[in-house]
N, C-alpha and C positions, 0 to 999 in steps of 0.2 A: 504491498503497502504505501508504503516512500515511498519508492521509485516512483510511482502513479501521478502525488501526490508535486511532485518535486518537476518531472514531465511535460503535467498540464501545467502548473508553476510561470516555467521556462515557454512550452507552445504560447501561454497569452501572451509572459513578455513580447516574444518571436510576431505576436501577430500585434499588440500596441499597435509597434513602426508599421506594420505592412496599413493597418486604418486608417495612421495618422500619411500616411502614403498616402490610401485609394480615399481617400477621403477630402485630402489636398488637392493631389490630378483630380478628379472627380468634380471638385463644384471650379476647377482654376476651367482645363475645360467644359464643360456647361454653362460657367457663365463666358467666355471668347464665345472659343471656334467653332464649339460642339453645338451655342445656344442656340434653343426649340426659334427661334428666329431666324438663325442661321439656317439650320437641317434642320426636315422636322425629328427627324431619329438619334440628330443631335445626345439628347441626355446617354439614350443606348449605344449611342459607338462610347463613349468621356465612358461611360461604364464597366467598358468593355478593356479599353485601353488604361483606362485607371487600375481597372482588376491586375490586369496582364504585366502590369511594372509591380506591384508590389506584391504577385507573386512568385516574383524574378528576388525579392527581397529577403523570404516568409522561406523560400528555398534555402537560398544565404544560411540565415538566420536557424532551421529547421533539423539541415543537415551540419551542419558544425558546430549548434548547442543547446536547441530543446530535443535531439537525438539525438548527439553527437556519439553514446554507447554504443549505442542501437544497429550504428548502418555496418554494416557486413560487407553489401556485392557494388560494385562500383561503379561509381558518380553513370556513367553517363544512364546504365541500367537503372539508377534509381532516382533518378531528371527527368530518364524516361515516367516511372512510374508517379511519381511524387505532381507531375507536369497535367499527365492523367489525372489524380485526384483532384488539384489544382484546376482542373477546368470544370468537372462538373458540382467545386463549390459554387467558379466560375460562370453558371449553369441557372443556381442556385438566387448568386441572387436578381444576375441578368432576370431571370422572369417576373423574382418579383416584379420589379421596377415598370418590366413590360405588361407586366396585371395591372399594377399600380396604376397607370398610363393608360392603356387604352381601353384594360375594358371597365373600374375602378371610373374612369375619367377624370384622376387626381395627377396635376400639371404640373402646377407651384416645384418652385424651387425646391420648399422643405417638404413638398412627399412626391419624390424623389430620393432626396435622403432618407424621409424617415422608410423608402421601399426597401430599397438599394441599402443602402447604408447603416443599418438596423437590423430592419427585419432577415435580409439577404442574408447580412455579410455573422448577423447569430446561425441562422440557420448555416449554413455553408458552410461556420466552424467547427460546426458540432458533427457535421458530413466529416470532414477536413479532416480532421484529429483523426475518427474512429479510424478509419483510412490507414492512416499517415502512423496510426499505432497497429493496426489492424495487418496489416500488408507490407508499407514499402519500407517501417522501418521495423517492426517486426525484425528480433534476431531472433525468433525460433528458427528460421525462413533457412532452407537450408544458402550456402553457401554456390553461386555457379562454380566451377572449376574451370580450367583452363581447358581446352580440350587438346591430349596429348599428342606429338607430331607421332605420326602413322608411321610403320615400318618395310624401309624398301626389303622389299624376300628377292634372295637369288636365284 
């Protein structure tokens, strides 16, 4: 249990940094080059961009701090698994924004932030933590071994 608590605390700290990056970049884009007055789908595009940048920040923090003791796979494989799970979290946040804007009709800056940066990120974070812990950084998963070079027979 202490390992889980420590892991959750580190994950939360990394998540706060990613959250700050995500919210700041989302609002910067949403209020400037991707405002709905300029591009109708601007807020959705802004969310995809801001979350993608936050994913990169979170990858570094998760690999080298939150789950540093659990990483066992080659970085490339682990990064692909991390990216796949992160895209799932991104889809959850963007989905919340799309429902809020296009189904419920809430289009204000506050509504966009509540949908994508509060509800979407909370649901996406829970989704990511579970899959990072049980799949991407699970220390019980076998470590892939490099293939042995083939022996030539005469």
